MITOR-115302 format. One record per residue: residue in one letter; y, z, x of N, C-alpha, C in turn. Coordinates in pm, whole numbers, plus 50000, padded with zeros to 5 digits. Last residue first. Layout:
N
<a, <Y, Z, X>, <Y, Z, X>, <Y, Z, X>>
...
//
This chain:
59
<k, <50493, 51774, 48874>, <50426, 51677, 48788>, <50290, 51725, 48748>>
<k, <50809, 51894, 48957>, <50669, 51926, 48936>, <50609, 51825, 48840>>
<s, <51033, 51760, 49201>, <50998, 51782, 49060>, <50848, 51808, 49049>>
<k, <51233, 51886, 49459>, <51104, 51828, 49422>, <51074, 51861, 49276>>
<k, <51571, 51807, 49494>, <51472, 51908, 49459>, <51345, 51837, 49414>>
<m, <51723, 51646, 49767>, <51668, 51636, 49633>, <51571, 51750, 49613>>
<k, <52015, 51727, 49954>, <51870, 51728, 49941>, <51831, 51720, 49794>>
<a, <52293, 51495, 49952>, <52236, 51630, 49943>, <52085, 51619, 49928>>
<e, <52551, 51304, 50101>, <52412, 51311, 50055>, <52362, 51455, 50060>>
<s, <52890, 51363, 49993>, <52787, 51335, 50093>, <52649, 51358, 50034>>
<h, <53209, 51263, 49905>, <53080, 51305, 49852>, <52974, 51267, 49955>>
<l, <53547, 51337, 49926>, <53432, 51287, 49998>, <53305, 51347, 49939>>
<t, <53742, 51272, 49627>, <53701, 51353, 49742>, <53581, 51288, 49809>>
<h, <53995, 51227, 49399>, <53899, 51157, 49483>, <53870, 51242, 49606>>
<q, <54009, 51479, 49139>, <54068, 51397, 49244>, <53957, 51326, 49321>>
<r, <53909, 51692, 48983>, <54004, 51595, 48926>, <54081, 51519, 49032>>
<c, <53706, 51863, 49038>, <53829, 51879, 49118>, <53943, 51793, 49063>>
<h, <53529, 51764, 48845>, <53557, 51907, 48849>, <53687, 51935, 48927>>
<r, <53499, 51496, 48889>, <53559, 51536, 48761>, <53591, 51684, 48758>>
<c, <53572, 51318, 49170>, <53506, 51440, 49126>, <53575, 51487, 48998>>
<f, <53526, 50990, 49281>, <53606, 51079, 49196>, <53521, 51197, 49152>>
<k, <53442, 50937, 49630>, <53423, 50916, 49488>, <53512, 51014, 49411>>
<k, <53359, 50814, 49931>, <53474, 50874, 49865>, <53467, 50837, 49717>>
<l, <53041, 50893, 50077>, <53129, 50802, 50003>, <53245, 50880, 49943>>
<s, <52785, 50901, 50307>, <52907, 50968, 50263>, <52999, 50865, 50200>>
<l, <52443, 50945, 50391>, <52544, 50862, 50325>, <52662, 50948, 50283>>
<k, <52292, 51014, 50705>, <52331, 51056, 50571>, <52447, 50972, 50519>>
<e, <52110, 50746, 50875>, <52197, 50863, 50870>, <52233, 50897, 50725>>
<k, <51966, 50512, 50822>, <51894, 50630, 50870>, <51978, 50757, 50856>>
<t, <51947, 50240, 50645>, <52040, 50352, 50656>, <51964, 50477, 50695>>
<n, <51732, 50059, 50640>, <51862, 50017, 50694>, <51954, 50134, 50724>>
<d, <51519, 50209, 50534>, <51498, 50128, 50655>, <51631, 50092, 50720>>
<t, <51606, 50325, 50300>, <51579, 50413, 50414>, <51555, 50335, 50543>>
<n, <51855, 50243, 50087>, <51746, 50182, 50161>, <51723, 50263, 50288>>
<k, <51926, 50462, 49816>, <51962, 50399, 49942>, <51837, 50344, 50007>>
<e, <52064, 50537, 49492>, <51953, 50502, 49579>, <52006, 50447, 49709>>
<t, <52215, 50821, 49324>, <52209, 50682, 49364>, <52084, 50659, 49448>>
<w, <52411, 51037, 49132>, <52278, 51004, 49178>, <52280, 50857, 49215>>
<y, <52687, 51271, 49137>, <52633, 51136, 49133>, <52490, 51132, 49185>>
<n, <52759, 51541, 49156>, <52820, 51457, 49053>, <52753, 51322, 49035>>
<i, <52711, 51866, 49234>, <52645, 51737, 49242>, <52692, 51652, 49125>>
<k, <52967, 52067, 49388>, <52890, 52026, 49269>, <52830, 51887, 49291>>
<g, <53139, 52147, 49589>, <52995, 52166, 49609>, <52908, 52127, 49490>>
<c, <53413, 52113, 49611>, <53364, 52216, 49519>, <53214, 52241, 49530>>
<e, <53436, 51934, 49843>, <53536, 52035, 49807>, <53477, 52148, 49723>>
<e, <53226, 51755, 49861>, <53252, 51840, 49977>, <53350, 51953, 49943>>
<c, <52990, 51688, 49610>, <53130, 51696, 49645>, <53149, 51793, 49762>>
<k, <52694, 51504, 49667>, <52755, 51633, 49639>, <52898, 51633, 49690>>
<l, <52461, 51285, 49543>, <52588, 51291, 49614>, <52661, 51417, 49569>>
<q, <52113, 51243, 49598>, <52221, 51305, 49521>, <52346, 51302, 49607>>
<i, <51884, 50963, 49601>, <51961, 51068, 49667>, <52064, 51123, 49569>>
<q, <51577, 50791, 49621>, <51683, 50846, 49536>, <51751, 50959, 49611>>
<a, <51505, 50519, 49837>, <51491, 50661, 49808>, <51607, 50706, 49720>>
<r, <51323, 50231, 49907>, <51439, 50288, 49838>, <51411, 50434, 49805>>
<k, <51079, 50166, 50020>, <51199, 50156, 50102>, <51321, 50222, 50039>>
<e, <50753, 50281, 50033>, <50869, 50262, 49947>, <50996, 50269, 50030>>
<k, <50506, 50093, 50202>, <50592, 50211, 50200>, <50714, 50182, 50113>>
<a, <50228, 49940, 50037>, <50355, 49931, 50110>, <50433, 50062, 50096>>
<m, <49883, 50000, 50082>, <50000, 50000, 50000>, <50125, 50000, 50087>>
//
């Protein structure tokens, strides 16, 4: 079986620490943590959002 290249990640606000966004990234192309400037509805301003650890779901 092929290795899955896309991984789901959470984007957490650097100012307030709340998780606002979920997205996917290609693990083959992007080895380092992802950081994007996005709008935080809790801070009500554009702030830096960085990749956070995903919690494992029970199945």
